[in-house]
N, CA, C and O atoms as a DFTB+ gen file, in Angstrom:
356 C
 N C O
     1  1      41.265      -7.517      57.880
     2  2      41.651      -7.723      59.244
     3  2      43.101      -7.278      59.397
     4  3      43.970      -7.695      58.631
     5  1      43.354      -6.435      60.381
     6  2      44.743      -5.995      60.576
     7  2      45.573      -6.979      61.368
     8  3      45.060      -7.736      62.192
     9  1      46.863      -6.950      61.101
    10  2      47.821      -7.758      61.785
    11  2      47.636      -7.617      63.352
    12  3      47.701      -6.501      63.866
    13  1      47.423      -8.668      64.049
    14  2      47.324      -8.589      65.494
    15  2      45.935      -8.498      65.970
    16  3      45.713      -8.564      67.179
    17  1      44.934      -8.343      65.077
    18  2      43.544      -8.248      65.450
    19  2      43.089      -9.572      66.014
    20  3      43.695     -10.610      65.747
    21  1      42.020      -9.542      66.797
    22  2      41.449     -10.771      67.365
    23  2      41.039     -11.671      66.169
    24  3      40.386     -11.209      65.234
    25  1      41.425     -12.925      66.217
    26  2      41.074     -13.922      65.176
    27  2      42.109     -13.885      64.038
    28  3      41.936     -14.601      63.052
    29  1      43.152     -13.096      64.136
    30  2      44.079     -12.980      63.066
    31  2      45.098     -14.164      63.134
    32  3      45.529     -14.566      64.215
    33  1      45.452     -14.688      61.974
    34  2      46.479     -15.724      61.905
    35  2      47.605     -15.080      61.066
    36  3      47.433     -14.856      59.868
    37  1      48.743     -14.789      61.694
    38  2      49.864     -14.148      61.038
    39  2      50.783     -15.187      60.357
    40  3      51.136     -16.199      60.963
    41  1      51.151     -14.935      59.135
    42  2      51.965     -15.897      58.326
    43  2      53.373     -15.367      58.222
    44  3      53.599     -14.175      58.010
    45  1      54.337     -16.298      58.379
    46  2      55.747     -15.911      58.263
    47  2      56.125     -15.777      56.776
    48  3      55.615     -16.488      55.909
    49  1      57.039     -14.838      56.530
    50  2      57.571     -14.697      55.163
    51  2      56.696     -13.924      54.212
    52  3      55.659     -13.390      54.603
    53  1      57.110     -13.864      52.965
    54  2      56.415     -13.082      51.946
    55  2      56.035     -13.871      50.690
    56  3      55.632     -13.279      49.689
    57  1      56.157     -15.169      50.732
    58  2      55.858     -15.985      49.557
    59  2      54.342     -16.140      49.364
    60  3      53.677     -16.888      50.080
    61  1      53.819     -15.399      48.360
    62  2      52.402     -15.405      48.078
    63  2      51.934     -16.892      47.720
    64  3      50.833     -17.296      48.094
    65  1      52.763     -17.649      47.023
    66  2      52.386     -19.001      46.639
    67  2      52.289     -19.880      47.845
    68  3      51.356     -20.680      47.915
    69  1      53.172     -19.797      48.794
    70  2      53.155     -20.610      49.995
    71  2      51.943     -20.219      50.898
    72  3      51.275     -21.071      51.483
    73  1      51.704     -18.910      50.973
    74  2      50.570     -18.429      51.776
    75  2      49.278     -18.878      51.132
    76  3      48.348     -19.235      51.856
    77  1      49.161     -18.884      49.787
    78  2      47.945     -19.356      49.120
    79  2      47.726     -20.824      49.372
    80  3      46.606     -21.272      49.617
    81  1      48.851     -21.594      49.308
    82  2      48.741     -23.056      49.539
    83  2      48.293     -23.325      50.915
    84  3      47.437     -24.185      51.120
    85  1      48.834     -22.621      51.900
    86  2      48.377     -22.799      53.311
    87  2      46.863     -22.421      53.419
    88  3      46.091     -23.116      54.079
    89  1      46.484     -21.357      52.786
    90  2      45.036     -20.929      52.908
    91  2      44.153     -22.008      52.249
    92  3      43.054     -22.266      52.739
    93  1      44.587     -22.619      51.193
    94  2      43.818     -23.700      50.577
    95  2      43.672     -24.909      51.537
    96  3      42.606     -25.521      51.615
    97  1      44.745     -25.234      52.252
    98  2      44.652     -26.332      53.218
    99  2      43.740     -25.958      54.363
   100  3      42.949     -26.786      54.814
   101  1      43.832     -24.724      54.846
   102  2      43.089     -24.301      56.033
   103  2      41.560     -24.186      55.678
   104  3      40.713     -24.209      56.571
   105  1      41.249     -24.069      54.420
   106  2      39.821     -23.940      54.026
   107  2      39.302     -25.156      53.326
   108  3      38.256     -25.105      52.679
   109  1      40.051     -26.307      53.447
   110  2      39.641     -27.534      52.703
   111  2      38.488     -28.276      53.310
   112  3      37.944     -29.175      52.668
   113  1      38.084     -27.945      54.524
   114  2      36.991     -28.619      55.197
   115  2      35.901     -27.605      55.561
   116  3      36.164     -26.408      55.673
   117  1      34.684     -28.101      55.742
   118  2      33.631     -27.227      56.187
   119  2      32.886     -27.941      57.315
   120  3      32.884     -29.171      57.371
   121  1      32.258     -27.187      58.209
   122  2      31.551     -27.668      59.404
   123  2      30.165     -28.103      59.073
   124  3      29.455     -27.417      58.338
   125  1      29.756     -29.241      59.604
   126  2      28.344     -29.728      59.500
   127  2      27.909     -30.062      60.933
   128  3      28.376     -31.051      61.498
   129  1      27.014     -29.247      61.535
   130  2      26.461     -29.588      62.815
   131  2      25.653     -30.884      62.754
   132  3      24.804     -31.019      61.872
   133  1      25.880     -31.833      63.646
   134  2      25.198     -33.098      63.667
   135  2      24.682     -33.340      65.074
   136  3      25.401     -33.116      66.047
   137  1      23.420     -33.804      65.192
   138  2      22.791     -34.049      66.508
   139  2      22.484     -35.503      66.614
   140  3      22.141     -36.155      65.628
   141  1      22.605     -36.014      67.810
   142  2      22.284     -37.406      68.121
   143  2      22.577     -37.712      69.549
   144  3      23.518     -37.154      70.114
   145  1      21.795     -38.596      70.173
   146  2      21.994     -39.034      71.519
   147  2      21.980     -37.828      72.526
   148  3      22.675     -37.843      73.543
   149  1      21.174     -36.809      72.201
   150  2      20.964     -35.692      73.104
   151  2      22.085     -34.645      73.075
   152  3      22.180     -33.820      73.984
   153  1      22.914     -34.671      72.066
   154  2      23.945     -33.647      71.970
   155  2      24.164     -33.252      70.505
   156  3      23.772     -33.955      69.573
   157  1      24.780     -32.145      70.360
   158  2      25.141     -31.645      69.012
   159  2      26.618     -31.467      68.955
   160  3      27.212     -30.846      69.836
   161  1      27.244     -32.021      67.897
   162  2      28.656     -31.909      67.656
   163  2      28.879     -31.431      66.211
   164  3      27.976     -31.494      65.376
   165  1      30.080     -30.962      65.945
   166  2      30.401     -30.502      64.606
   167  2      31.201     -31.594      63.950
   168  3      32.196     -32.049      64.513
   169  1      30.797     -32.028      62.773
   170  2      31.568     -32.910      61.882
   171  2      32.232     -32.033      60.819
   172  3      31.637     -31.062      60.350
   173  1      33.453     -32.374      60.446
   174  2      34.137     -31.651      59.422
   175  2      34.210     -32.510      58.201
   176  3      34.636     -33.663      58.268
   177  1      33.799     -31.964      57.079
   178  2      33.774     -32.713      55.805
   179  2      34.785     -32.035      54.820
   180  3      34.908     -30.811      54.786
   181  1      35.477     -32.848      54.052
   182  2      36.350     -32.337      53.026
   183  2      35.579     -31.757      51.821
   184  3      34.611     -32.356      51.354
   185  1      36.008     -30.619      51.339
   186  2      35.461     -30.077      50.132
   187  2      35.963     -30.955      48.927
   188  3      37.164     -31.212      48.835
   189  1      35.106     -31.391      48.053
   190  2      35.525     -32.269      46.949
   191  2      36.642     -31.657      46.103
   192  3      37.527     -32.369      45.627
   193  1      36.597     -30.374      45.923
   194  2      37.597     -29.734      45.037
   195  2      38.923     -29.494      45.738
   196  3      39.897     -29.114      45.088
   197  1      38.986     -29.704      47.043
   198  2      40.227     -29.495      47.778
   199  2      40.503     -30.720      48.713
   200  3      40.031     -30.771      49.849
   201  1      41.255     -31.659      48.206
   202  2      41.506     -32.902      48.947
   203  2      42.619     -32.810      49.929
   204  3      42.724     -33.640      50.832
   205  1      43.474     -31.798      49.776
   206  2      44.641     -31.661      50.674
   207  2      44.310     -30.769      51.870
   208  3      43.942     -29.605      51.712
   209  1      44.444     -31.327      53.043
   210  2      44.211     -30.592      54.292
   211  2      45.256     -30.891      55.362
   212  3      45.056     -30.639      56.550
   213  1      46.356     -31.427      54.906
   214  2      47.384     -31.876      55.915
   215  2      47.866     -30.696      56.824
   216  3      48.055     -30.870      58.028
   217  1      48.052     -29.521      56.224
   218  2      48.554     -28.390      57.040
   219  2      47.471     -27.973      58.015
   220  3      47.798     -27.540      59.120
   221  1      46.216     -28.080      57.669
   222  2      45.133     -27.773      58.580
   223  2      45.247     -28.750      59.805
   224  3      45.171     -28.325      60.958
   225  1      45.426     -30.025      59.516
   226  2      45.553     -30.999      60.616
   227  2      46.764     -30.611      61.528
   228  3      46.687     -30.706      62.753
   229  1      47.841     -30.187      60.905
   230  2      49.048     -29.803      61.708
   231  2      48.753     -28.546      62.582
   232  3      49.166     -28.508      63.741
   233  1      48.051     -27.529      62.046
   234  2      47.722     -26.355      62.804
   235  2      46.800     -26.744      63.977
   236  3      47.016     -26.266      65.091
   237  1      45.836     -27.549      63.774
   238  2      44.912     -27.965      64.810
   239  2      45.689     -28.815      65.903
   240  3      45.512     -28.619      67.106
   241  1      46.518     -29.724      65.429
   242  2      47.334     -30.525      66.344
   243  2      48.218     -29.683      67.201
   244  3      48.352     -29.953      68.395
   245  1      48.843     -28.650      66.630
   246  2      49.743     -27.778      67.366
   247  2      48.926     -26.958      68.433
   248  3      49.390     -26.748      69.554
   249  1      47.751     -26.528      68.056
   250  2      46.882     -25.784      68.974
   251  2      46.476     -26.707      70.132
   252  3      46.473     -26.267      71.282
   253  1      46.147     -27.927      69.870
   254  2      45.723     -28.893      70.931
   255  2      46.928     -29.148      71.801
   256  3      46.780     -29.131      73.023
   257  1      48.129     -29.388      71.255
   258  2      49.283     -29.633      72.052
   259  2      49.647     -28.443      72.956
   260  3      50.020     -28.612      74.117
   261  1      49.526     -27.229      72.379
   262  2      49.775     -26.039      73.208
   263  2      48.782     -25.946      74.338
   264  3      49.175     -25.649      75.466
   265  1      47.568     -26.178      74.093
   266  2      46.512     -26.119      75.114
   267  2      46.751     -27.170      76.201
   268  3      46.563     -26.881      77.382
   269  1      47.159     -28.377      75.825
   270  2      47.455     -29.412      76.784
   271  2      48.651     -29.053      77.663
   272  3      48.738     -29.501      78.807
   273  1      49.580     -28.239      77.129
   274  2      50.707     -27.791      77.924
   275  2      50.447     -26.579      78.754
   276  3      51.333     -26.133      79.484
   277  1      49.194     -25.995      78.666
   278  2      48.824     -24.903      79.494
   279  2      48.961     -23.565      78.797
   280  3      48.762     -22.528      79.430
   281  1      49.286     -23.551      77.541
   282  2      49.394     -22.253      76.849
   283  2      47.978     -21.627      76.665
   284  3      47.025     -22.315      76.300
   285  1      47.881     -20.353      76.921
   286  2      46.600     -19.686      76.743
   287  2      46.857     -18.271      76.240
   288  3      47.888     -17.652      76.503
   289  1      45.838     -17.787      75.486
   290  2      45.873     -16.434      75.005
   291  2      45.487     -15.437      76.103
   292  3      44.585     -15.739      76.884
   293  1      46.111     -14.289      76.200
   294  2      45.774     -13.318      77.204
   295  2      44.289     -12.962      77.188
   296  3      43.639     -12.851      78.227
   297  1      43.781     -12.790      75.971
   298  2      42.421     -12.300      75.808
   299  2      41.386     -13.273      76.243
   300  3      40.273     -12.855      76.562
   301  1      41.667     -14.530      76.280
   302  2      40.671     -15.528      76.593
   303  2      40.585     -15.859      78.085
   304  3      39.617     -16.488      78.514
   305  1      41.538     -15.465      78.856
   306  2      41.515     -15.705      80.281
   307  2      42.005     -17.134      80.595
   308  3      42.492     -17.852      79.722
   309  1      41.860     -17.505      81.850
   310  2      42.378     -18.835      82.255
   311  2      41.631     -19.972      81.661
   312  3      40.443     -19.863      81.357
   313  1      42.307     -21.054      81.492
   314  2      41.599     -22.268      80.956
   315  2      40.648     -22.860      81.950
   316  3      40.711     -22.598      83.151
   317  1      39.772     -23.658      81.422
   318  2      38.780     -24.342      82.333
   319  2      39.577     -25.274      83.235
   320  3      40.662     -25.720      82.863
   321  1      39.034     -25.578      84.442
   322  2      39.750     -26.481      85.375
   323  2      39.882     -27.807      84.734
   324  3      38.984     -28.241      84.013
   325  1      41.005     -28.488      84.979
   326  2      41.240     -29.807      84.411
   327  2      40.294     -30.840      85.059
   328  3      40.091     -30.873      86.273
   329  1      39.739     -31.667      84.184
   330  2      38.845     -32.757      84.639
   331  2      39.707     -34.022      84.836
   332  3      40.665     -34.205      84.085
   333  1      39.423     -34.865      85.770
   334  2      40.166     -36.090      85.915
   335  2      39.946     -36.993      84.729
   336  3      38.843     -37.100      84.192
   337  1      41.015     -37.634      84.338
   338  2      40.941     -38.582      83.182
   339  2      40.177     -39.847      83.629
   340  3      40.329     -40.355      84.740
   341  1      39.356     -40.310      82.689
   342  2      38.596     -41.557      82.946
   343  2      39.090     -42.576      81.961
   344  3      39.161     -42.341      80.755
   345  1      39.434     -43.737      82.525
   346  2      39.857     -44.865      81.692
   347  2      38.731     -45.873      81.530
   348  3      38.089     -46.257      82.507
   349  1      38.497     -46.289      80.331
   350  2      37.446     -47.266      79.989
   351  2      37.992     -48.672      79.922
   352  3      37.264     -49.603      79.577
   353  1      39.312     -48.851      80.258
   354  2      39.857     -50.140      80.117
   355  2      39.755     -50.966      81.382
   356  3      40.192     -52.116      81.405
């Protein structure tokens, strides 16, 4: 995959060791589709041989925070309309 291609994640710097460690964190979980109560969701399970996934959690958290602030990629178009928040309290 070339730098800048769709789906590309560009890494800063040239440290192969740091890049390898990040890739190990980003691939420490695998998706398991789970169905119940009329819907299907993805559960993420840790791979037994890779217990560290902290950097994956940080990447996901940053993506969620950016999305909540209205950041969007040009290629994906506008975000879905905001739904009103529902409080269960």
